[in-house]
N, C-alpha and C positions, 0 to 999 in steps of 0.2 A: 599377220596370217592367223586364221582361226584354228582351234584345235582340230576341228573336223578335217580341214584341208591338210593340217599337218599328218594326221593320221593316215590319210589317203596316200600322201607322198611317202611315209615310212612303209606302208604296206606294199606300195608299188616297188620300192627299192628291195624289200624283202622277196618280192615275187621274182625279181631279176636275179637275185642271189640263188634262190631255190631253182629256178629254170636253168641257170648257169651250172648249178652242181649236178643236176639231173642229166644234163648233156654230157657232163664229165664222166659221171657214173656209168651211163649208158655206153659211152665211147670205151670206157675201161673194159667193161664185161662183155662188149661186142668183140673184142680181140680174144676172149677166153672161150676156146671151143669145148663143149661139154662132152662127156664120155660117150654119150649115147649116139652121137652124130646125126640126130634127126634135125631137119631144117624147121623154121618157125611154122611153116605150112604143115608139115608132118606131125609136130607136136600138136597143133590145133586140132588136126583130123583125128589124131589118137585120143585126145581128151574128150571130143565130141562123141566118138564111138563109145568110149568107156562109160559115158553118161547116157548112152541110148539115144543120142540126138542124130537123126538121120536127114532132117530137112534144112539144115544150115549149110550154105555153100561158102567155102574159104576162097577168097579172092586176093589179088594183088592190086594195091593202090599206089600211086605215085607220091613222092614226099618223104619226109624224115619224121618219124614218130606221129604219123597221121593214122595210126592203127585205131580202128573202132569197130563196134558190133552195131549193125542196123537191124533193130527189130521189126521195122516195117516191111522189109524184104528178106529178112533172115539171112543177111550176108555178114560173114566175118571177114572184114577187110584188114589186110597186114601190109604195112609199108614196106618199101624196097629194102630197108636195112633189117627187116624182120622175116619176110617171106621166105627168102632162099638162104638165109643165114642159119649156121648151126651152133651159134654162139649161146652162152648162158642168157645173156640180155634178151636175144630173140626168143629163146624158150619162155622166160618169164613174161614178156609182153604178149606172146601168143596165147599163153595159158590164161593170163589175165583177161584178155578179150573173150576167150572161151567161157570164163567165169560169167561173163554177162549173158552169153548164150544159155548158160545153165540157169541163171536167174530168170530168163524169159520163159524157158521151158517149165520151170517150177512155180511161175506166177509170183516171183518176189515182188512184195508190195511196193517197196520203194522205187523200183525200177518201172513199174506201172505208174506210179505217181509222176516220176520224172518225164516219162513218155508222153503223158497227158498235158503236161505243162510245156512241151516243147514249142507248139505253134504260138502260144500266148508269150513265152519269152523271146521268141523271135521277133514278134511284133513289137513287144515293149523295148527290146534292145534297140531297135531302129528309131523309135519315136518318143521314148520316155523323156528325154532331155528337152525336146521341143515342146512336149506338152508342159513340162515344168515351167519353162520359160514363159511360154504364153499364159500360163496360169498366173505367174507373178505379175506379169504385165496387165492382166485382166482381173486382178484379184478384187477390186471393187465392183466389177460388173459380173464376174462368173467365177466366184471363189472356188467352185466345185472342181474346176479344171485343174487347179493346183494338186488337189487331193487325188484326182484321177491320175496324175503324173506320178505321185508318191505311190499309189497303189501299183503301178507299173514297175516302179523301182522295187517294191516290196516282192513282187512276183519273181524278179531277177535274182533276188537274195534268197527266196524260197527254193528256187530251182538249184542254185549253188549249194544251199543247206542240205537239200535232198539227195544231191549228188554225192556228197561225202560218204553215207554209208552204202550207197550203191558201189563206189569205187572201193572202199576199204573191204567190203564183203567179196568182190570179185577177185581181189588180190588174196584174200584168205582162202577162197575156194581154189584158186590157182596153185598156191603153195601147198595146200593139203593134197591136192592130186599129184602134184610133182614129186612129193615125198612118197605117197602111197603107191604110186606107179613105178617107183624107182627111176623115174626119168632123169633126175638129178641126184648126184651124190651129196653127202652132208655138206661138204665145202661149197659146192656149186648152189645148193639150196639157200645157204647164207647169202651168196653173192646175188641170187635172184631176189631174195628178200630185201636186200639193200636197194636194188634197182627200183622194185615196186613201192618201197617205202618213200623214196624221193619223188617218184611219179605221184604219189597219194598226196604228197606235201603240196603240189602245184594246185590241187583242187582245193586244199585247206585255205591257201592264199587267196584263191579266187573267191571263196566264200567270205573271207574276211574283207576282201576288197569291196564286194557287193554290199556287205553291211555298212562299211564305212561310208560309201557313196549313198546309201539310204539316209544315214545320220546326217551326212553333209547337206542333202537337199532338205531334209526336214528343218535344219538350221536356218534355211532361207525364210521360212515362215515366221521365225522369231525376230529376225533381222528387218523384217518388212512391216512389222506391226508398230 
């Protein structure tokens, strides 16, 4: 087993551990009702109002931890476990997603870059492995195809890397507002911070996984020379 493949396996295991920990932390603080009594939807709407954002619509989407902000249609989509919940975890997640809406309103550079890469990354995610394999098979005939595949994997890694400051910044904005607006108490704020910290680590693992995959496929070139 090559070191590159071993690295991918180790990161995959780390990802499962982090995801499992996030689920436990979210479940724990989903049972802690905060003193303000606002639902996730109400927290989101209040944060948007406080930032003077009037053109973003808060909606409910099915699923668990499927919360996301869509800059294309300016919708802030909260999952079932957040939208109607008045827990600390729901407040943290709702405020975090609002952080993305604030980024969009203020023209946050990394969010712009990530949004621009979305169609490229969607295409690359579907076809990068196929292009790499074809490139290796046709190395003597069309060597450029392999490097096109590598470029596609690089775009996936770049997207994951750019996602990190976007997510960490959104959490920082969320926590600052939750404290400034007195939405959460000091203890509740610490609980929200823990929830968002574990959520952010899932993006860190994703970036490391994308980097490991890029290194792994780059190693194919050396093995076939």
